[in-house]
C-alpha positions in Angstrom: 124.7 122.5 95.3 124.5 118.8 96.6 122.2 116.5 94.3 119.7 114.6 96.5 118.1 111.3 95.9 114.2 111.0 96.5 111.6 108.5 96.3 108.1 109.0 94.0 105.9 106.1 93.9 103.9 104.8 91.2 100.3 104.6 91.5 97.9 102.0 89.5 97.8 104.5 86.6 101.4 105.3 86.2 101.6 108.4 87.7 104.0 109.8 90.6 104.6 112.5 92.5 108.0 114.4 92.6 108.8 116.4 95.3 111.7 118.9 94.8 114.3 118.3 97.7 115.1 121.8 97.7 111.6 124.0 97.7 109.3 121.3 98.1 106.9 121.9 95.3 105.2 118.9 94.1 104.3 117.7 90.1 102.8 114.7 89.4 104.7 113.0 86.3 103.3 110.3 84.0 105.9 106.9 85.0 105.0 105.0 82.2 108.4 105.8 80.5 110.4 105.4 83.6 108.8 101.4 84.1 111.6 99.0 84.3 114.7 101.8 85.1 117.0 100.9 88.3 118.6 104.1 88.2 117.8 107.3 89.2 115.8 110.0 87.0 117.8 113.6 86.8 114.8 115.7 87.5 114.9 120.1 87.2 112.5 121.4 89.3 111.2 125.1 88.3 113.2 126.6 91.0 116.9 125.6 89.6 117.3 122.7 92.1 118.7 119.5 90.5 117.4 116.0 92.0 117.3 112.4 91.1 114.1 110.6 91.5 114.1 106.4 91.8 110.6 105.5 90.6 108.8 102.8 93.1 106.3 100.7 91.0 105.8 98.5 94.0 102.0 98.2 94.9 103.1 99.0 98.3 105.3 101.3 100.8 108.1 99.5 102.1 109.6 100.2 105.2 113.4 99.8 106.0 113.2 98.9 109.4 115.8 96.6 111.7 113.3 94.1 113.9 114.1 91.2 115.7 112.5 88.3 115.6 111.9 84.5 115.0 110.7 82.1 112.6 108.8 78.8 113.3 108.4 76.0 110.0 106.9 72.9 110.6 103.2 71.5 112.0 104.4 70.8 114.8 107.4 72.9 114.8 110.5 71.0 113.4 112.4 74.1 113.0 113.3 77.5 115.2 115.5 80.2 114.0 116.2 84.0 114.5 115.7 86.9 111.9 116.5 90.2 111.6 113.6 91.9 109.3 114.9 95.0 107.6 111.8 95.7 105.3 108.1 95.1 105.9 105.2 96.0 103.5 101.6 95.4 103.4 102.0 92.5 101.7 105.3 90.7 103.4 108.7 90.9 104.8 112.3 90.3 104.0 114.6 89.3 106.6 117.8 87.7 107.2 118.2 84.3 109.2 120.6 84.1 112.2 122.6 80.5 111.5 121.8 77.8 109.0 117.9 77.2 107.9 116.1 74.4 105.7 113.3 77.0 104.3 112.4 76.6 100.7 110.2 78.4 98.1 106.4 77.7 98.9 106.9 76.5 102.5 104.5 78.4 104.9 106.2 79.3 108.1 105.1 81.4 111.4 107.2 84.7 111.8 107.1 86.4 115.2 108.7 89.9 114.9 108.9 92.7 117.9 108.4 96.3 116.8 110.3 99.4 117.7 107.4 101.4 118.0 106.9 102.7 122.3 105.0 99.7 122.9 107.1 97.4 121.6 104.2 95.5 120.1 104.9 91.7 118.9 103.4 90.6 115.7 103.2 87.0 115.2 102.0 86.4 111.3 101.6 82.8 108.8 104.3 83.9 106.2 104.4 82.1 102.8 108.4 81.8 101.6 108.4 83.7 98.1 112.6 83.8 97.4 115.8 82.6 99.2 119.0 83.4 98.5 121.9 82.1 101.4 120.6 83.5 104.4 118.1 86.3 102.5 114.4 85.1 102.6 111.5 87.3 101.1 108.1 86.1 102.2 104.6 87.3 101.5 101.7 87.1 104.3 99.4 84.5 104.2 96.7 86.8 105.8 95.5 89.4 103.5 93.9 91.6 105.8 96.9 93.1 107.6 96.5 93.5 111.3 96.0 96.9 112.8 99.1 97.3 114.7 101.0 96.3 111.5 98.8 98.8 109.5 99.3 101.6 112.0 103.5 100.9 112.1 103.2 101.2 108.1 101.9 104.5 108.6 104.3 107.5 107.2 
């Protein structure tokens, strides 16, 4: 039998619900001992199926995507660039720039993203750059209140 890898999201009480990939049985486990674990944990279900669980300690669900967009730096605008967003959550995004950029940690930029929903919704938000590694950039939304369109898009 093939071993399937599943994710389990850890809540604020360090509890996570693990779902068997074979029978669908759910079990809530204390994930305290798995905190900081970067590898998956082998779990055996009562149905005898064995699978790997990755415990996700992020506060919010992170959706893997491939969305086109742009960023605008400065007011007045001094830099514009194309981006590809590869993941998005309630609190921020991670993207890759297309070409050279001058983005630095703590820069506040505006990003415009075209969602891959039926309507092709366009989201425009201010973000603060939190991580830069070459063309890869991690940014946090400035507005704590997530726009409704993005909130619906992130629903599992």
